[in-house]
C-alpha positions as CSV (number, residue, x, y, z in Angstrom):
1,T,87.1,-3.0,-43.1
2,S,85.0,-6.1,-42.1
3,G,86.5,-5.8,-38.6
4,S,85.6,-2.2,-38.3
5,T,82.0,-2.9,-39.6
6,E,81.5,-5.6,-37.0
7,G,82.9,-3.3,-34.3
8,S,80.6,-0.6,-35.4
9,K,77.6,-3.0,-35.3
10,S,78.6,-4.1,-31.9
11,E,78.8,-0.6,-30.6
12,S,75.5,0.2,-32.2
13,V,73.8,-2.8,-30.5
14,S,75.5,-1.9,-27.2
15,S,74.2,1.6,-27.6
16,L,70.6,0.4,-28.3
17,V,70.8,-2.0,-25.3
18,S,72.0,0.8,-23.1
19,Q,69.3,3.2,-24.3
20,D,66.7,0.5,-23.7
21,Y,68.0,-0.2,-20.2
22,K,67.9,3.6,-19.4
23,R,64.4,3.9,-20.7
24,K,63.3,0.9,-18.6
25,C,65.0,2.3,-15.5
26,D,63.4,5.7,-16.0
27,A,60.0,4.1,-16.4
28,A,60.5,2.0,-13.3
29,E,61.5,5.1,-11.4
30,R,58.5,7.0,-12.5
31,T,56.2,4.1,-11.5
32,Y,57.9,3.9,-8.1
33,E,57.4,7.7,-7.5
34,A,53.8,7.5,-8.6
35,Q,53.2,4.6,-6.2
36,R,55.0,6.4,-3.4
37,E,52.9,9.5,-3.9
38,N,49.7,7.4,-4.0
39,D,50.8,5.6,-0.8
40,L,51.4,9.0,0.9
41,A,48.0,10.3,-0.2
42,I,46.3,7.2,1.2
43,K,48.2,7.5,4.5
44,K,47.2,11.2,4.8
45,C,43.6,10.3,4.0
46,E,43.6,7.6,6.7
47,E,45.2,10.0,9.2
48,M,42.6,12.7,8.5
49,R,39.8,10.2,9.0
50,F,41.4,9.1,12.3
51,L,41.4,12.8,13.4
52,M,37.6,12.7,13.0
53,I,37.1,10.1,15.7
54,D,35.1,11.4,18.6
55,S,36.7,9.9,21.7
56,S,34.5,11.6,24.3
57,N,32.3,8.6,24.8
58,L,35.1,6.0,25.0
59,P,36.4,4.4,28.1
60,P,39.4,6.4,29.6
61,H,42.1,4.0,28.4
62,K,40.8,4.0,24.8
63,R,40.2,7.8,24.9
64,A,43.8,8.4,26.0
65,F,45.1,6.2,23.2
66,I,43.0,7.9,20.5
67,E,43.9,11.4,21.8
68,R,47.7,10.5,21.8
69,Q,47.4,9.3,18.3
70,Q,45.5,12.3,17.2
71,A,48.1,14.6,18.8
72,E,50.9,12.8,17.0
73,I,49.1,13.2,13.7
74,M,48.5,16.9,14.4
75,R,52.3,17.3,15.0
76,R,52.9,16.1,11.4
77,Y,50.5,18.7,10.1
78,P,51.3,21.9,12.0
79,D,49.1,24.1,9.7
80,A,46.0,21.9,10.1
81,G,44.9,23.5,13.4
82,A,45.6,27.1,12.2
83,D,41.9,27.9,11.9
84,D,41.1,27.1,15.5
């Protein structure tokens, strides 16, 4: 019976370690997803701010660059220009 008790304890410890590992993995995944969502929100905010740049008074080469970048951003948000 002593062998089965030790085996049972070993399985119990193994189960606890496995549960702890799963909890930590789940927490890490939630943290990663939250950070990813935050990063995407920051990127979208930066892109929206870039769309607000008035390029009309810039030299032609800078104006062309800004307008190309703005067009690329607008392609990522097809519904953004729906009110125009």
